[in-house]
Structures are given as structure tokens and as C-alpha cells.
C-alpha positions in Angstrom: 2.9 -22.8 41.3 5.7 -20.3 42.1 9.1 -20.4 40.2 11.8 -22.3 41.8 14.5 -19.9 43.2 17.6 -21.1 41.3 21.0 -19.8 42.0 21.0 -18.4 38.3 17.7 -16.8 39.0 19.0 -15.1 42.1 22.3 -14.0 40.3 20.3 -12.4 37.6 18.0 -10.6 40.1 20.9 -9.2 42.0 22.8 -8.1 39.0 19.9 -6.3 37.7 19.5 -4.5 40.9 23.2 -3.7 41.2 23.2 -2.3 37.7 20.2 -0.1 38.0 20.6 1.5 34.6 17.9 -0.4 32.8 20.2 -2.8 31.0 19.7 -4.9 28.1 19.7 -8.8 28.3 23.1 -8.7 26.5 24.5 -6.1 29.1 23.2 -8.3 32.0 24.8 -11.4 30.5 28.3 -9.6 30.0 28.2 -8.4 33.6 27.3 -11.6 35.2 29.7 -13.5 32.8 32.6 -11.5 34.1 32.1 -13.0 37.6 30.4 -16.3 36.7 31.9 -17.6 33.5 30.0 -20.7 33.3 26.5 -19.0 33.1 25.2 -19.2 29.5 23.5 -16.5 27.5 20.6 -18.6 26.9 20.2 -19.0 30.8 20.2 -15.2 31.2 17.9 -14.5 28.3 15.3 -17.1 29.3 15.4 -16.1 33.1 15.0 -12.4 32.2 11.9 -13.4 30.1 10.4 -15.4 33.0 11.3 -12.8 35.5 9.5 -10.2 33.4 6.4 -12.6 32.5 6.0 -13.2 36.4 6.3 -9.4 37.3 9.4 -9.7 39.4 11.2 -7.3 36.9 9.8 -5.0 34.4 10.6 -5.4 30.4 11.0 -2.0 28.8 10.1 -2.3 25.4 12.0 0.2 23.4 10.8 1.6 20.1 13.2 0.1 17.4 15.6 -1.1 19.9 16.3 -4.1 22.2 14.4 -4.5 25.4 15.8 -3.3 28.5 15.0 -4.5 32.0 14.1 -2.7 35.2 14.2 -4.0 38.7 11.5 -1.5 39.7 8.1 -2.9 38.8 5.8 0.1 40.0 4.2 1.9 37.0 6.4 4.7 35.7 7.7 6.0 32.4 11.0 6.2 30.6 13.4 8.1 28.5 15.8 6.8 25.8 18.8 8.7 24.6 18.6 8.7 20.7 22.4 8.8 20.5 23.7 6.3 22.9 20.6 4.3 23.8 20.8 4.9 27.5 17.4 4.4 29.3 16.3 6.1 32.5 13.1 6.7 34.6 11.0 9.8 34.1 9.9 11.2 37.4 6.6 12.2 36.5 3.2 11.0 37.6 1.3 8.3 35.7 -1.4 9.5 33.5 -4.5 8.7 35.4 -7.7 8.0 33.4 -5.6 7.3 30.2 -6.6 3.7 29.9 -10.2 4.3 30.5 -10.3 7.0 27.8 -8.5 4.8 25.5 -10.8 2.0 26.0 -13.9 4.4 25.4 -12.7 5.9 22.2 -11.1 2.6 20.7 -13.5 -0.2 21.9 -10.4 -2.1 23.1 -10.2 -3.6 26.4 -7.0 -1.8 27.4 -4.5 -3.9 29.6 -1.9 -1.3 30.1 0.0 1.5 28.5 3.6 2.6 28.2 4.8 6.0 27.4 8.5 6.4 26.0 10.2 9.9 25.7 13.1 10.4 23.3 16.0 12.8 23.9 19.7 13.2 24.3 21.1 12.2 27.8 23.4 14.5 29.7 26.4 12.8 28.8 25.8 13.0 25.0 25.0 16.6 25.5 28.2 17.2 27.1 30.0 15.2 24.3 28.3 17.3 21.7 29.3 20.6 23.4 32.9 19.4 23.5 32.9 18.7 19.8 
């Protein structure tokens, strides 16, 4: 059964698309709450979780950090700034055959993979240079 298209759901999807910066649930909530103060944090968190589970948005699990959300659901990789926590897309091809190779060597049934790069974003690089 397809999910009901509620006003809150539409608000959250549109906000995520407009932010386009891989925000956390807290950042999505803060942005929506400015314009729609009656929306609750629980509604935003619950809806983001459901949208990710349904494949409407992508949940980007960050090592040792809060999940981020991406409106682009195609297979791609991400980079996280180790200084400010910003998350961006990495424009490289997805590793073909990696899942089959992992399955062969581990005896697991591989259902997907993620690859997270860590680094220092351009803004933090400039801030370092300015110090």
C-alpha cells in the first residue's frame, strides 16, 4: 500500500530538495520549523525515516555521526568533512562488481554497499589558511 501523501510529507520532501546539502534530521527540522512552527520534531524524524525506508530519499549513514539525508536516490558515494561535518557527493563511478566479489569472499549475501570518504572541505581549508 503506497504511503499517504500528507502535507507534512510534502513539506519535508520539498525542504530536503531545496536544501540540497545532505542535511541531518535536526537541520531539516530547524529549516521547516522556521516557516511552519507547528510541525513537531517527532513528525520530521518519523517522516524522514519512512521516506528513506520507502526509497523516496536516501539515508546517508555517517561513521561516528548523525545520519544525513539526500534527495538523490541513485547509487553514489559521499565525502564528509572531518572538521565541520559537511557531507557532499563524490562524482566517481560506483564500483562495478564490488558486491559480487564481497559475496564470493565472505559467504554473505550482499545487499548493498556504501563508501564514505573523509577529508577537509574547501571552506575549512580556507579557514585553516586564514589562521
